[in-house]
N, C-alpha and C positions, 0 to 999 in steps of 0.2 A: 292778530297775522306776526307779533314781533315773539307771541309764543313757539309758535312754528317754527319760527327761524334759533331757536333754541337748540344750541345740538345735544346739548342728554337728552332734553323734550321732544327732538328729532330723534333721536336715534332711539328711544324707548317707544316714539309708536312706529316708527322702521321692526323692530325687535316683536312687537307682539301680533306681526302678519305670521309669522312663524310657525306659527303653528297651523294658521288656516293654508300657504303653501308646503309647507313639507321641508324647509328646509332654513337653517341658519345662516346659508349664505349672506352676510350685509351686502354685497356688491348686486345682489338679486336681488334681495328684501328692499332696499332702497329705489331700485332703479323698477320695481313693478310700485314699489310705491309712490313714486315720482309720474310716472308712467298715470296713474289713478289720481292722482292727484292735483297734477297739469290742469289737465281736462275741467276739473271742476271749479280750481283756480281763476281758470281763463273764461270761465261761462258766462259768469254776472256782464263784465268787459266785452267779450266779444259779438253776447246775444246784442246785448242795451244795441251796440252800435250795427248791427246786420237788423235789424227791427225797429229803431227809433234815430237813427245815427248823433244819441246821444251816449258816451259813453262811461260807464259806470265803476268807480274807482276801483282796482285791484288791492289797491293798500289797504282799504276801508273793507277786507268783507265781512263776514259772518260764518263760521266755518259750520258746518255739522258734521260733527263725526260718530260714526261707529266704535262700539267698545272693542272689536277686534283690529282698529288703527284705519280705517279706510273712508276717504271724505266724502260724505252721500250729497252730501251738496255747499255750496257757497251762494250769500248773495248782501247785497251791496244797494246801499242806500244814497252814498256819496258818486257826485260826478265830478266824473278829471276835467279839466280842458286839454290833453294834450294825450291820447289814446298811448300811441305809442312808444311818448317816455313811461309813462307809469307802466306799462307790460311788460317793457324793457327789465326799468328797474326791479320787478316784480317777479320775473321768472329771472335774473341776473344775481337777485337774495338766496334762491333758494339754490341754484346753480350751484355757486358760490358756495356756499354749506354744506350740500351734498358732495358735492366733488373732494370737497377739503376733509369729511367725515369716512366718506366708501374708500378714500385713494383711487377717484373716476377722472376722468377729464371732464372737463365742465362742459365740453362739447355736447358729450354725451345727454346732457340735461335738455342742452339748449334746442338739439333733433330730438327729443321728444316734446317737446313742448311745442314747436312748430307744426308738427304730426296732430297734438290735442288743439291747437289754433285752428289747423284746417279744417279740423272734422270737427269743433264747434262753428264754426261756420256756414259750412253744409248744413247740418242737427238746424239750423238755425233758419233755413231756406234764402243763404246766404250763395256767392258764387265762387266759381277756386278763384275769377280774377278779382274778386274781393277779396279771398284769405293773401292773394299774393302784395297787392297795396298795404293789406295792413301788415302783413310781416316786414314788406318793404319800410313802413312807419317806424317796425319795431326796431331796427337796425343788421345790420351786416351779420352780427355774433347769430343769428334767427337764420337756419337753415330754407331757404322759397320753398315752400310747400310744393307737391307734385303729386300732379289727378293722372288718372285713369280713366275710360268710361267702361261700367260692365253695367251689361242687360239695360245699356240705355240712359245709366246712371252716374253723375260723376262720384268716385270714389277715390279717398285718397292714395297714393303708392306711397306707403311707409316710408320713412328715410331711417327712419331710429328704431330698436329693437328694445322687446319690453323684458323678457329674459323669461317667457311664461314658462317657456319649453325646459327650461333647466331646472323647474319645481316636480314636484311627486306628480305623476300619472299624468301630467297636461302633455298635450305636441305644440307642434307651433300655431301661430294665430294664422287665422285664412288670408289677411294681407301682410305677412311676416315678413322683414327684406333679408330673411336667413337663407331663402327658399330657391331657388331656378327661379328665373320667371317665367317659362312655364308654366310651371307649375303650379307659380303664385295666380298667374293668370285664368290660368283652368278652373281653382280656387273659388274664386270673384265670381267666374261665370256661374259658378254650383250656384252661389251662396243668391249674385243678384240677378240670375240669368233669364 
């Protein structure tokens, strides 16, 4: 994990994705990287809590990285005693380094992590209430996850933007918060309806 938090190493990983996304804008690339990475890094801890109520330690993950810079998976065999504290520390470490590297407010990265956490809870079979409780245990830096119903399913009502629409040939995500609420609701119904 320490290697991932090294500013030169992190910046190199972010830059590698410029070919894939067709942009050299570090703010966009770093935001996209964290959007994906936060989901992968939080997965072992969040999924273990939903499935077994035993928290795997996010600071002790082994990360599997694609040559294009994307994190493909993370695993942890170490248990932590306080998931909220461990997750807060992990997210804070990345938010601090990314904020400084990219000249972006750390709040952006906390918001992305909140949406990743909420999605991971749902994907593991947890409830919105579980996600909100876990977010509360992490602390006030993490925005409270929000949810909507689409086609009878709980879906994360994202509060963060991955900026994919600022890359070559990409549009806004179905759940992008940077679209009119009516448009987002219609797109969610189309996908989940």
